[in-house]
C-alpha positions as CSV (number, residue, x, y, z in Angstrom):
1,E,-8.6,31.5,-63.1
2,F,-7.9,32.6,-59.6
3,A,-4.1,32.8,-61.1
4,G,-4.7,35.2,-63.9
5,W,-7.6,37.2,-62.0
6,I,-4.9,38.0,-59.4
7,A,-2.3,38.8,-62.2
8,A,-4.9,41.4,-63.9
9,T,-5.8,42.9,-60.2
10,H,-2.1,43.9,-60.0
11,G,-1.0,43.9,-62.7
12,R,1.7,40.7,-62.3
13,P,2.6,38.0,-63.5
14,C,1.5,34.9,-60.8
15,H,2.0,31.8,-61.3
16,I,0.2,28.2,-59.2
17,V,2.2,26.0,-57.9
18,S,1.0,22.3,-56.2
19,T,2.1,20.1,-54.1
20,P,0.3,17.1,-52.5
21,H,2.2,17.5,-49.8
22,R,-0.1,18.8,-46.4
23,P,1.7,21.2,-43.9
24,T,-1.6,21.7,-42.2
25,P,-3.5,18.2,-41.5
26,L,-7.1,18.6,-43.0
27,E,-9.4,17.1,-40.6
28,H,-13.1,18.1,-40.3
29,W,-14.4,19.0,-37.7
30,A,-18.3,19.5,-36.0
31,L,-20.1,21.4,-34.1
32,P,-24.1,20.9,-33.9
33,A,-26.6,23.5,-32.8
34,G,-27.5,23.0,-29.7
35,A,-24.3,19.5,-28.9
36,D,-21.6,20.2,-26.4
37,G,-18.8,19.8,-28.0
38,L,-16.8,18.9,-31.5
39,Y,-17.7,16.0,-33.6
40,L,-14.3,14.6,-35.4
41,L,-15.8,13.8,-39.1
42,K,-12.7,13.0,-40.8
43,S,-9.6,13.1,-40.1
44,A,-6.6,13.6,-41.5
45,D,-5.7,9.9,-42.9
46,G,-9.3,10.6,-45.2
47,A,-11.0,8.2,-42.3
48,F,-15.0,9.1,-42.1
49,H,-15.7,8.8,-38.4
50,T,-19.4,7.6,-38.5
51,A,-20.1,7.1,-35.5
52,N,-19.4,10.3,-34.8
53,F,-21.5,11.3,-37.9
54,D,-24.5,9.8,-36.4
55,A,-23.7,11.3,-33.0
56,A,-23.8,14.9,-34.1
57,M,-26.8,13.8,-36.2
58,L,-28.6,12.5,-33.1
59,A,-28.1,15.7,-31.2
60,L,-29.5,17.8,-33.5
61,R,-32.6,15.8,-33.4
62,K,-32.6,17.0,-29.6
63,P,-35.2,19.8,-29.0
64,A,-32.4,22.0,-27.7
65,G,-30.6,21.0,-30.7
66,A,-33.3,22.4,-33.2
67,A,-34.3,24.7,-31.8
68,A,-30.8,26.5,-31.8
69,A,-30.3,24.8,-35.7
70,A,-33.9,27.3,-36.2
71,K,-31.4,30.2,-35.3
72,A,-28.6,29.3,-38.3
73,G,-28.2,31.9,-40.3
74,S,-29.0,34.3,-38.3
75,R,-27.0,36.6,-36.4
76,D,-26.7,35.3,-33.3
77,S,-25.0,31.8,-34.8
78,P,-22.8,30.1,-35.0
79,N,-22.0,31.2,-31.3
80,L,-18.7,31.9,-31.9
81,R,-17.1,32.2,-28.1
82,R,-18.5,28.5,-27.5
83,L,-16.9,27.4,-30.9
84,L,-13.6,28.6,-30.2
85,A,-13.6,27.5,-26.1
86,Q,-13.6,24.2,-27.6
87,L,-11.6,25.0,-30.5
88,Q,-8.8,26.7,-28.3
89,R,-9.5,23.6,-25.3
90,R,-8.3,20.7,-28.0
91,Q,-5.7,22.3,-28.9
92,L,-7.2,22.8,-32.2
93,T,-6.2,26.6,-33.9
94,P,-5.6,27.9,-36.0
95,A,-8.4,27.2,-37.5
96,I,-10.8,28.4,-40.4
97,I,-14.7,28.8,-40.1
98,F,-17.3,28.7,-42.6
99,A,-20.3,30.8,-42.9
100,F,-22.9,29.9,-45.3
101,S,-24.1,33.3,-45.8
102,R,-23.5,36.9,-45.1
103,R,-26.2,37.2,-42.1
104,E,-24.3,34.4,-40.7
105,C,-20.8,35.9,-41.1
106,E,-21.8,38.9,-40.1
107,G,-23.2,37.8,-37.0
108,A,-20.2,35.8,-36.8
109,A,-18.0,39.1,-37.0
110,M,-20.0,40.8,-34.6
111,H,-19.2,38.1,-31.7
112,A,-15.5,38.1,-32.8
113,R,-15.4,42.2,-32.1
114,S,-14.8,41.6,-28.5
115,L,-12.2,38.3,-28.8
116,E,-8.5,38.3,-28.4
117,P,-7.9,35.4,-30.8
118,L,-4.1,35.3,-29.5
119,G,-2.5,35.0,-26.3
120,E,-0.6,37.3,-25.1
121,E,2.6,35.4,-26.0
122,Q,1.6,35.3,-29.1
123,Q,1.1,39.0,-29.5
124,A,4.8,39.6,-28.5
């Protein structure tokens, strides 16, 4: 379906090439609302980290987590600066960040206006 849509949009053929090889390992991390850090939930080898999941859920149950979670989906969420700082500190960039609503996506874009995602050496 996707290749057909691309071909129709651009008026040229489009072919799907698939491979099981991942040039970049896929990991799942969580930054719970109100929590201080990132939690690795699923590592590149496919292992699910139950202790990290439980710690992330516990952070959401704390009063600060509950208050921050109440803002989820608002234009103030996610706290993109805090998330990017955590990703850069752990050398997890580049990264893909998902926003699950239009409002949340707009909020993230507003936060990102003043950010410089690339260092000087990367911009050259």
